[in-house]
C-alpha positions as CSV (number, residue, x, y, z in Angstrom):
1,X,-20.5,-2.7,-8.7
2,X,-17.5,-4.3,-7.0
3,X,-16.5,-2.2,-4.0
4,X,-13.7,-4.5,-2.6
5,X,-10.7,-2.6,-4.0
6,X,-8.3,-0.9,-1.6
7,X,-5.8,1.8,-1.7
8,X,-2.6,1.1,0.4
9,X,0.7,2.8,1.2
10,X,3.8,0.7,2.0
11,X,6.8,2.0,3.9
12,X,9.9,0.7,2.0
13,X,13.4,-0.2,3.1
14,X,14.8,3.0,1.8
15,X,12.1,4.9,3.9
16,X,10.2,5.8,0.8
17,X,6.4,5.4,0.5
18,X,4.8,3.4,-2.2
19,X,1.1,3.8,-3.0
20,X,-0.9,1.1,-4.8
21,X,-4.3,-0.6,-5.2
22,X,-5.4,-4.1,-5.0
23,X,-8.6,-6.2,-4.3
24,X,-6.4,-8.6,-2.2
25,X,-3.8,-6.6,-0.4
26,X,-2.2,-9.5,1.5
27,X,-1.6,-11.3,-1.8
28,X,-0.2,-8.0,-3.3
29,X,2.2,-7.6,-0.3
30,X,3.6,-11.1,-0.9
31,X,4.0,-10.3,-4.6
32,X,5.9,-7.1,-3.7
33,X,8.1,-8.9,-1.2
34,X,8.9,-11.7,-3.6
35,X,9.8,-9.4,-6.6
36,X,6.7,-10.4,-8.4
37,X,5.0,-7.1,-7.8
38,X,5.7,-3.6,-9.0
39,X,9.1,-2.7,-10.6
40,X,9.4,-0.1,-7.8
41,X,10.5,-2.9,-5.4
42,X,13.6,-3.9,-7.4
43,X,16.4,-2.6,-5.3
44,X,14.2,-1.9,-2.2
45,X,12.0,-4.1,-0.1
46,X,8.5,-3.4,1.3
47,X,8.7,-3.1,5.1
48,X,5.4,-2.4,6.4
49,X,1.8,-1.6,5.3
50,X,1.2,1.8,6.9
51,X,-2.1,2.9,5.3
52,X,-5.2,1.1,4.0
53,X,-8.3,2.6,2.6
54,X,-11.3,0.3,1.7
55,X,-14.5,0.5,-0.1
56,X,-13.5,1.5,-3.6
57,X,-14.3,0.1,-7.0
58,X,-11.5,-0.4,-9.5
59,X,-12.0,3.1,-11.0
60,X,-12.3,5.1,-7.7
61,X,-9.3,3.2,-6.3
62,X,-7.2,4.2,-9.4
63,X,-8.3,7.8,-9.1
64,X,-7.5,7.9,-5.3
65,X,-4.1,6.2,-5.9
66,X,-3.2,8.9,-8.4
67,X,-4.3,11.6,-6.0
68,X,-2.3,10.2,-3.1
69,X,0.8,9.7,-5.5
70,X,0.7,13.5,-6.2
71,X,0.9,14.4,-2.6
72,X,4.1,15.6,-1.0
73,X,5.6,13.3,1.6
74,X,4.5,15.3,4.6
75,X,0.9,15.3,3.3
76,X,1.1,11.6,2.9
77,X,2.4,11.1,6.4
78,X,-0.5,13.3,7.7
79,X,-2.9,11.1,5.7
80,X,-1.3,7.9,7.3
81,X,-1.6,9.4,10.8
82,X,-5.2,10.6,10.3
83,X,-6.5,7.1,9.5
84,X,-5.4,5.3,12.7
85,X,-8.6,3.4,12.8
86,X,-7.6,1.4,9.7
87,X,-4.0,1.0,10.8
88,X,-4.9,-1.9,13.0
89,X,-6.0,-3.9,10.0
90,X,-2.8,-2.8,8.2
91,X,-0.6,-4.0,11.1
92,X,-2.1,-7.5,10.8
93,X,-0.8,-7.9,7.2
94,X,2.9,-8.6,7.2
95,X,5.3,-8.6,4.3
96,X,6.3,-12.2,3.3
97,X,10.0,-13.1,3.7
98,X,11.9,-12.9,0.5
99,X,12.8,-16.5,-0.6
100,X,16.4,-17.5,-0.1
């Protein structure tokens, strides 16, 4: 079983929180920043990866993503604060600059 899928939350330019999954978060962040990612980023830019949860397979990552997306913002913020140990990893992954 492939357990290298991750669930992530991105803080966006409009202060919204986007939740997604990937087996390569750095690549996915670059896709979001260059408009090749989710449609959600049309009209807003990813600013910072604020949450990263590892150790999932594709199925469990999708289930966890759906559960997080159903949370109210305050609960998402509490989740982000509670996982400070993984935030150091998230801070190392920066959004790519949008091409000129």
